[in-house]
N, C-alpha and C positions, 0 to 999 in steps of 0.2 A: 810169339804166344807171349812174352812177357811184357811187351808192349801193348798188347790187346786186353791182356789185363789189366794194366796202369790206365789205358785209357777209359775202361771201365769203371775202376774207382774213383778216379777226377771226376766221370759223368754222375756217378754215385753221389759223389759228394758235393757235386753243383746243384744237384735236384735237393738232397738234404739242406742245403744252405739255402737254396730259393724258396723252398718249404717253409724254412725257419724265418725265413724275412717274412714270407705272406702271413703267418702267423701273427708275429709282432707287428705288421701293418694293420692285419685287421683290428688287434686289442687298441693301438694307437687308433684308428679311426672310428672305433667304438667311444673313446674318451674325447677325442672332437667332437662325434655329436651330442656326446652328453653335455657338452661345454656350452655348444651352440643353445641346445634345449633351456639350460639353465640361464644363459645369459638372458634369452628371449623372455623368460619368465622375470627375468630381475634377480635371480637367488644368487648370482655371484658381483651384484653390484658392490656389496661389503667388503669381498675379496679384489675387488680393482681398485678401489679406494685404499684399503689399507697397503697394496701393492704400490699404487702410486705415491703414498707418502715415504716410502722405503726410497721407493725408485728416486725422489726429489732429494733425499738428502744424501744419497751416494754421488760424489763428486768425481768418482775415477775417470779419466779419458779427457776430462776439462784442463787444459794446460791455461797457463798465465796470458798466452798469446792469444788465445779464444775469447778469455775474461776481457782485455784491454780492447780485442776488436767489437766484441759486443758491447761495453760500455763505451766505446767510440762513435757509435750509430747516432746520424742526426736524426732519425726517428723515433730513437726513444722518449718516452713520454714524460715531460716533467710533473711531479705533484707540488703545488704551492697551497701550504696548510697554514690556517690561522692559528697562532700559537696561543698557550695558556695565558700568558702574560698580555697580549693582546684582547684577549676574550674578557680580563676582569679589569684591566686597566680603561679599554677604550669602549667596549659595548658593554660594560659595568655590569657584565656577567649574567644578563639578560637575554632571554629567549622569547622571541626569534628576534634575531641579530638586526639591530636598529639601520633602515635601509638607508639612510644619509649617509652613512659611514660605509656601508655595503657599497654603494655608488662610487666611494671616494676610493675604496679598494681595489674594485673591477676595473674603474675606468685607466690608472696606468698599465693596466697588465693587455687591455686592448689596444691601447696608444702602443705597445709595441709590438704589434702586429703579428701575433700567433695565427698559425695555420688554422688551428682549432682550439677552444676556451670550453672545458665543460666541467660544468660548475654543479658539485655533489652537495648542492644544501637547498633549503626549500626558499624561495625569491618569492613564493606567493602572498598575496596580502592578507591580513588577517580579516575577521568579519569587519565590514562596515571602513576599511581604511585602504580602499583600491584606489581612491582620488585624492590622499594625501600627498603632498608637494614630496615629500620624501620617497614615498612608493613609484610616483610619477619620473621623478628624477632618475630614480634606480632603472625603470622599464627604458627611459632614454638612452640610458649609457648601453643598454645590451642592442638595443635597437639601432643604434650609432655603430657599434662594434660589428654587427651584420654587415650593414652599409659598406664599411670599410674592409671587407672582405674577408673576416673572420668566420668561421663556423661556429656558431655559439649553441652550445647546448646545455639546457636546464633541466634536472630532475622533475618529477612530476610533484604536485603538491603532498604532502603529507595526508592520507586519506581521512576524511572526517563523516559524520553522522547526519548531521542537521542538510536536509534539503536546500533549505536557504544559502547555507555557507557553501555547498557543492555548486550550486548556482554561480555565486560571485567568485569563486575559484575558475569554473570553466570560463565565464566570460574575460576572465584576466588570460588565461591561457589560450583562447581564442585569438585575443588583441595581438599577442605574442607571436602567436602561429601566423597571423597575416603580415606581421612585418619580417617574418624570415627566421627566427628563432624556432629551434627545434627542442624537442622532448623527449625524454627518456626515463626508464624505472629507474630506482637507486637501488635496488634489491641484488643482494648476492647469493649463490647457492653454495648454501653448507650441507655435508654428507658427514654423519658421524662426528658434527660440530665441528667440521673442520672445511674451509674453501680449498678446493682442489681443481675444480673444472669451473666453466661458466658456461649458462647456455645461451646456444647460437642462434636460436629461434625467436629470441624475446629480447626485445626494444631495451637492452640495459644501456648504460650511460657508457661502457667501454664498447659495444656493438655499435652504436649510433656514431660514435668519435672514430672509430676506425673506418668508417665505409666511405667508401669514393665514387661508388655508384649508385644508380637509383634505387636499386633494390632494397626492399623494406621485407620485414619479418610477416609471421601471420596475420592477416588482418593490414597489414600497409603500416605507415608512421602511425605514431600517438595523434599526430597533428590530423593526419587524414582522418582517424577516428574521431577526432572530435568535430572535425568539419562537418561530420553527417549529423550530429545533434547530441544533446546532453545523455540522450538514453545512451551514447556508445563510448561513453566516456566514462563508463563502470570504475575503474581505475581510480576515480576521486573518492570512491565511498568506502568507507571501513569492510562492505562485504564482499569485498573484490577477493577473488579467489587465486592468491599469488601464487600458491605452491602448484595449482594446478597449470596455470599459465605457465610455468618456469619448466613443467616436465621434469621434476625433481627427481624421477627414478627411469627416466628416458637418457641412458646414455649415449643414443647414437645420436640425440639432437646435441650432444653437449661436449666441448675439448678440453684439455688439459691446460692448465697455465703453464706457460714457458718459464721452466725454471732457470732460464739465463736472464730474464729480468731481474730477479733477486739477487743476481752477482753483483749488481751495481743499481741501486734504487736512486733516482734523483730525484730528491727532496730539496725545497726551500720552507723553511720556516719562518713566518712571516711574525716581527716582533711590533712592527710601525711600520706606518707609511711610508717611511726614508729606507727603508728594505728595499721597496719595489722600484726605486729611482734608478737603480744602477743594472735592472734586468735587460738582458737581451733575449726576448722570445720570440723574434723575429722567426716566422714560419714553423715553430715549435708546435709540438701538441701537449697542452696544459690542462691540468683537471685540479681545478682548486676546489678546497675542502676544509672541512675541521678538524683541526689537531687537538682540541680541547675536550672532544666529546667521546668521554671514556664507554659508551653504550655504541660508538663506529668504530669498535674494534674486533676483528676475527681469528681465530687459530687458524693458521696455516701450518704446510709442512717445514718455513720458515721462520716459525714463531708468530707471534702476535702483530698483525699488521692493520693499518685504519684502513678504512671503507676506501676515500679517494688513491690510498696506492693500489689497492685490489683492482681499480677501475681502469688504473692506468697500465696494471697487469695484464688485465682481460686484452685493452689497445692492443700492448705489446705482441701477445699472444695472436692476435688475428693478424699482425703483418707479419709475423713470424710464427705461422702454425704450427702445430706438432699434431702427425697424420694419425691415424690409426687404421691398420690394413688388417681385414678379419682374411684375406686370402695368404698373406704372408704369416700370419699366426698360426692357420691352418697348416701350410707345407712346413713351418717350423717345429711345431707340434708331432706331425707325423716324422719328420727327418730324427728327432732325437727321441719320438716313441719307440724306432724300430732301434735306434742305435743302443739304447738304453733296455731295451728286450735282449740284444746279445749279448752285452756286459753283463747286466746281473743273471743273465741264465747260465754263462759261464762260469760266474763266480758261484752261483750256488750251487751248481753241478760239483764243482769241487770240494763244497762244504759238503755235500750229501754222499759224493764219493769217498772221501775220508771218514766221514763215520761209518759207513757201512766196513773201511779196511780196520778201523779202529775199533769196531764190534766184533769183528770176525776175531780178532786175535784178543778179545776181551781185555782192550783198553790199554794193555802193557805189551811191550816199550809202548809211550807215549807218544812215538813221532806222529800216528796220523791224527790222533786227538790234537795234539797242537796244530797240524798242519788244517785241519777244521775248524778250530777257532780261529787261526790268522786269517783264513779265507773268509770267515765271519766277520773280522773286524774289517777285511777289505771291503765287502759287501758296505758296511756302516758307512766305513772313510768315502767311499765313491758316490754313495748317496748324499752326504752332506758336502762333498766337492762340488756334486751336481746342481744343487740346490745354491750353494753359493754363485758358482760360474754363472747359473740363469740367471738370478738376480742381478749381478754385475752388467751382465752383457744386457738384460732390459734397463737399467740405469744408463748405458752407454748409450743405446740408441734413444733413448728420452732424452739425452743431452743432444740427440744430433736429430731430432723432430719428429721423432716416429715411437711411438708408445704400442708395446706389446705387453698386456699383462701375463707375467710370470705366474701368477697363482696357479691355474690349471697345469702348467705342465709341472710345476712342482707336486702338486697332487699325484700327478702322471706317473712321476716317479717313484712315490709310494706304493701305487697298485703297480706299476710294474716288478717292483723288488718282491711285492708281497704274492703274486703271480709264479715268478720266478722261483720262488721258496718252495713250493709245491712241486717238485716235476713230476713225480708219480701219480699225482693227481691226474696229471693230463696225458701220461705218455706211459702208465703202468699197466700194458697189457698181458693179459695173463697167458700162458703157454695154450696151445691148441684151441684159441678162442674161435667162436663161429664168427665167418666173413659174410655173412648172406646181407642182403640191400639194407634189410631191418635193421642189422647190426651194425652195418657202416653209418647208418643214418644216425644211427644212438651216438656213433661216435664225434657228430657234427653237431649234435641237438644244441651244444652249447650255442655256437655261432649263429645258428637259426633263429634262436630267442631274441638276438640280438638286430636281426635284419630291420622290424620296423623301426627299431631306435636312430640307424643308419640313414633310412627313409627320411625321418620327421627331419633329421638333421641337415639332408643334403635340402629338404625341402625350405628351410629355414632359411640356409646360406644362400640359395638362388633365387628365392622372391622374398 
């Protein structure tokens, strides 16, 4: 008889634990569904950016050996910057930069046979200057670089307003496209005033430089678009909707910059043409740009960085991508949600239990009162520890090329502890309460309210 009684007790405990697990899983599922809905609407973009900034600066789990390995990668892009001294002394602090001197600067770089040379400078001719000797020489240097086997990429000309100037720049661009030079946008994506990601479906300098196959973004390459007529080269006009093309609020088309790039930024600042003589750039990916332009600097999670450096970071991030997995995030959210439900429910049960004991004896002696306060502090400590642990784990995953936004999980912890702190609101049934079908339905009415939310979230996830 005792064995039968023990067996019934264990079955009852198992059913109770299973039922409690299903309740916690249901709450976690509702939170996951709400996260998917909010993400789809773009309401959590700010939270993802904030979390990404924090995770980028957490270096836990990155060893010196990993940094050395990362720094020694042969495909790590190299940034070559024109210094302030060279701009002031040789270019006479004049913009646009003198074309003949630019040819002298670019020629030795191409002579060193880099695999790719991306130039983050506007090399297009000014109005009426397309046929000057200096411009023709510069164009010839670029064409010869392509013929020698280097992938040469120029950024699109600065947008202009006059139709006549647009036509001149269009003809220049078509000429270089026909000679094998490629073009890309110079734009960088900012959110909350910080560059954290890059758009993968826009023909930016980093995307085009990292590409090895024939695939291109929406609408084909910029040379393909220009070949269809000047009406398809709208990016030459100041009316071009850059933000719309970049999909600024569409995180699904973006990828985080790989933080490993910023562990060892390889940059050469050129003060004179002599600095280029000893460079060995063979088979390297090189980004040439201005180191003197204060307007070409951007805030990042790693401090202010120059535009060419961020284009190089995009190239590196495409070669060593950070993946975003919604399936992994949902499974992790569910697992942590159920665990948090059990933990916070158990802790708050002790808080409530000791409060009742303390009230029953008039709060004296204060043993139960102190125990209730101790369990309350325990709940706060567990909440803080959970937030820290999730943040650190997300940073660790990010350093291993997997990004999972910890923000919704942290919010979920607060919701879980709020629900767990109200145990009687859920389980406080009065003695001799009615047990008819309607009354049973009312016990589960809160769960029924959230079924449409779960259905909406499931639809977004699968479709």
